N, C-alpha and C positions, 0 to 999 in steps of 0.2 A: 309726387310731390302736391305740393297745396299750398298756400298762399296767408303771408303771417296771420303775425294775429295782432290783439295791441294790447292780450293778457289780463294782467290790472292797472284800473286804467288809472293816472293820481287825481286827490280832491283837489279844485282849483278854487280856491278861497273868493269872498263878492270881489267882485269889479276887477278882476283882475282875471292877463292876457293866457287861454292857452296854450301850453306849449305846443310847440314841433314836435307828432316823433318820422321814423320814418321801417315802410313796411320788410322783409325778410323774407324770401322761402322755409323751408320749412315742411322735413319726412314723420311720416305716422307709420307705423311699424301697426300690426292688425298680428295678433298667431290665433288662431280660429283651434275650439277645443269644445271640450262634453262635458257640456252637469248637469246637473241634474241630480235628483231623489225617487223615490217610492214614497208609494201612504200609504199600507196600509191600513182596512175599515172593516172594523168588525161587521158579525150582522148586530148587534147589541149594540152598537153605534149609529148602525143607521136610525134599530128599532127605535132609543131611546134620543133621534136629534130633533127634541123642540123644536129649536133658533131653528133648524134649516141649512145646517152652517154649512151638512158636506155638502150639497146643491151648490155653495158657491165655493168646490175645489176643480179646476180648471180636469176637463177629460183630457185622457190622453190623445 
């Protein structure tokens, strides 16, 4: 459970008072899932990597 959120706040025109709101409880759901990919890199790609882009790929 979490304390409610304001969501999208209304626009308040100049010299206009703010309107009152109330908070309510809401339930949050979470579904754990395994996600990912494998990146295959050839030897030639590593040798021709002039910009060192291969080094920016996180190791597994």
